[in-house]
N, C-alpha and C positions, 0 to 999 in steps of 0.2 A: 799816513800821516800821525806822527805822534802829536798825543792827547795833549794840549795849552796847557801847562800846570801854573796854579798860582801857590800862594802860600795858606789863602783858605781853605782851596783844594784837599791840600793834603795835610789841616787839622787846624789851624792855625789862621782864627776870622782876626785880625789887626783889630778890623772895628768893635769887634765886639766887645775885646778886650779891651779895646782904651778904652768904650764906653763903662765898661766896672769897673775901671778905674777913679772916670768922672763919678760915678756913683761914691766909692771905696772914699774919695777925697775928705765928702760931704763927714765921718765920720772920723776920720783923721784929722780933718781940719781945729781944733779943740782951742784956740784961740791963746796958747799959755804962752805967755811973753817970752819965755822960755827956750821957746820954739820958732827962731829966725825967719824961715822959710816953709815954704807950703809942699805936701806931697806934689813930685812931682818934676823934684827935680833929683840933678844926679846920686845927691847927696843930703839928708838933713845935719841944719846947723842949728849949733844946740849953745845954749848959752852954758859958758865955763867959769862963772864967775857963781865963787862957795862963800862966802864973806862973814858968815858967821865959823866957818872952821878954823882955827889954826893950821892943821896939815893935813887937807881933805886928801880921800882915798879915792879914787875911781872901783866899782866892782862889778865885774862884768858876769855874763852866764849866760851860756846860749842851752837850748832846752828842747823837746817835742815830744806831743802827748803821748809817741806809742800807739800802739793799736786797738786802744779805743775807738781810735780815728774812725776807723771798720764797721764800728758801731753802731756808732754816733752818727755818722754819715746812713745808714741805711737806713736810718729811723728820723733822718732829719730833726738830727739834733744836735744844732750846728750851736748853739748859746753854752753847751754843756762843754765841748771842746776847745773853743773857744775862750772860758775862763777856765778850764785846766791849764792850756797854755801857761796863761799871764800870771794865774793863780802860785804852780810850780816853780815860776819865775824867781816873785816875788820871793816866795818864802825861798830858796835858794840864795837867791840875796839878800833878806832879809836874815838868816842865820849869822853871817859874817856883823852884826850891828851894823847894818848900810840899811839907810833911805832907798827905796823903790825910785827909779826919776824919769826915764825913758825906754819904749820898750820897743823893739821892730819886729814886723812878722816877715815869713816866706811863705807862697801856698804855690805849692805845686799841683797839676792836675795836664787828664790828657783831651779834655775838651774842657773850656768856661761857661759856665751858668751863670749871669750874672747875681742872678738873686742870691745864688747860693757861698758867695766871694763876698757879698758883699755883708750877708747876715754873719755870715762871718769876722769879718776886719769891724759892722759897726757893735759888735759883740765882745769882742777883743778892745774896741776902745773904751764900752762898757766898762768892762769887768777893771781896766787902767785906771781909770776915775778915780774909780771905788778904792780903789788900795791910793791914790794921791800920786798916780804917775803918771806921762801920757806918753798912747802910742803915736809913734813919730813919722808911720807908714813902712814900706820895705819892699818885697820884692811878691810878684803873683806869675807866672809861668807858666808856659802850657806846653807841654811835651808831650804828642799823641806820639804813642808804644814806647815811651817810659812806664806813665801812667795811665789804668788803664780808662777808655770814659766812664764817668760818673763817679772816677776815685781824686781825691784829694789827700795830699799830703800837709798837715801843718807842720812849720815850724818857727823857732823865731833865731831866724840867720843870722843876722846882730846883733841877738839877744835883749838881756836886757842890762841896764846900767843902771849902778847903784852910788853913794856916796857917803863916806863915814870920814870921821875925825879920826887921824890914825892911832890918837892914842885911846876911844873906844872902840878897838876894831877886837868884836869877839871870836878868839880863834879856839879857846882848848887849852889854851897855855898856862891858863891861873888854876887849871883844877889841880886838885890835889886829895889826898890820899882824907876817908871820912866823906866826901861832898857826895846829896846825896844825886839819884834822877831821880824826873820824874816822866813821866808817861802827856801826853794829850793828848786827846782823841779823835781823833779821823773819825769820816764820817764814811768810810767805807772802801774801796781800794782804791779811790785815787786816782792815778795812772800809773799802776803796776801789774804783770800778771794778765794783765788781757789775751796775752796768743793764748796760756791752758784754760782762758773761760772759754774761748770761744773755740777749745776745741772739744768741752763741755757742750757749749750749744750746740755744737753740731752733731755729738752720739746721740743728746735728746733735747730735741727741741721745745718738748715741753716745759722745760726747767727755767725757760725763759718766762713764763705764768704762772709758776712756784711763788704762793706770798711769803715773803723774809722780812720782819718785822714792819709787820703791816699796809707792804707793799708790793708789786711786784719783781720777781730777783731782777727781771731787765729793770725797771724803774730803781732796782738797789746799787746797781753793777755801775749805773751812769749819772751817779748823780757827781756834782763838777769837784773840782779836789778843792780841799779845805782850803783857805787862807789862814794864815796866822798873823799877818803882820799886823794889824791891829794890836790882836790881841799883845801883840810883845813890844811894838815899838816903847810902853809907856816904859819898859823896864831896862831899854835899855841905859849903861849910867847906873845900872845899880850895884854894889861892891858884891853882893853874894851871887851874883848871874857870871854862873863861870864858862861855860859853856850850850853850843845850839845845835842838834843836828836834826836831820832832814830826814823823815824815815821817808824814803821811796824803792827801788827798785834792790834788792839786797838786805831787803826787813833790817830791824832793829842792828843784825851786828857787824850786816856790813855797809852800814850807814857812822854809826855811834862813834867805831871806832876811829876814822878819817881825825875826829877831833880829840881825842886822846891822847895825853903828850905818853913820851916811849916806857918810863916804870911806873905808869901806872894802867889796870884795867876795869873795866865795867863789868861790874857781876850783876848781873841781871836777874830779878826771881820773875820765872812764866809765870807761877802758880797768880800774881799780882795783875795780869793783864787783864782787862777786861773785853776777850773777845768777840767780836760783832758776829751776829747771826750769819751774818752772809759767807763769814770765815766758814765758818761750821758744812754751809752748805755745801760748797767747794771743798770742803775736805770729805765729804762724804760721795759725790756726786763722783768726784776724781779720785776718789780710795790713796789721796792725796798721804803723805808721812808728815808727820811733825816738821820732821826740819824740811823738807821741803818748804813746808806755808811758813815758816818763821826766815826760811830765804827767800824766797818768792815778794810776800803779802807782808803787808805792814800788822796785819794782826793787831788792828784796833788803835795803833799808836802812830800819828801821823807827827810825832815833832819831841822830838828827846830835851829834855835841860837841866842842868848839869848845877847843879846853887848848892851853898852852903848851907850846911846843917841850919843854924839860925835863922834865914831867911824862906824857908822853905815853906811856912804857916803865909807869910806874905807874900810871894810871888802864886801861890795857888788861889789865893783868896781877889789878887789881881787880874788872875786869870779867868778864872772863877766869874768876874763880873763883866767880864768882855767874853764872852759868850765860848769860853773855853774850860773843859773839864779836864783836872789832872789830879794825878797821883804820882804816889813815892811807886817806881820801882825797880832801883837798885841801889846801889852803892859806890863808891868808887873806892878801890883799894889797891894795895902793890901790886906791880905784874911785867908785864914789857910792852904796855899798848894794845890789849886785843879787849875784845866783850867776850863775857864767858856768861853761859846761861848752867841755872844752878832749877830742878824742880820741874814739874809738867805744866804742862798750860791744864787750863781748868775750861773743859769744852761743855 
């Protein structure tokens, strides 16, 4: 006689999932008047009037925190990965000159642990609140056999939505010869390069306890991704601000080139980069070439700001007043829309 099957027997307990969603709703229901319905509806209803803007432009972004998730979940660092996702999203919206408004999440797991998903959602909601935006719900999907038990894949499926007035969009089109490139400090790896780092940890488990700038290597690599929105938003509309590039996978060269006009190059002085100690450890442990380090990691620069020479002092001072350390790292010259390096990194 054939075994009587149910969804719960094959790995998806709808009652447990529904209970977890009810707990998540407590974090998502923010009371924000712009959100017109609650979590549990088929889709979110969001206020679409922007009376203060003459020509409002919506800015969309989808993101995920990469294989850093595997390290974080194994150590119960749910807050880290939740903040990574939100802060990365907000940075990508912010570099267009936009105010972040809404974020939706997507959590995929093999089996659902209510405490885990509740921790993820509550921390994403808290991260959104810190940046002035709202987590409005999303999707939690239990997929046995697709994702291993005890593992989670976190992303922002419907992504972040931001808003910017059309004449205040920051897209790099105003960049011209003679402008300077400022590097704004990162606090570490942010959310890139973790597949390489995981291999290092597999080869040398003792590495996780190595001291790096007063903390363990593991703590250094699990710092949450820095969000730059609060430091940058006061510069929106500044005539000297020409372009912003969020430095993620691909490094400075693979991200700053995305905002350069076709006839301009960015000449980056590698000796001027303030390389963090954690990157030196990765380089030595993995015998990684400088070229590979520059292509894989942010190397201590989480954001680049392109500005006119006359605005440099004011912009650096403004960032410093908002806990953002910045210094000149390059110059805009005539070219073909590329980022070029000169000199060598100082280790």
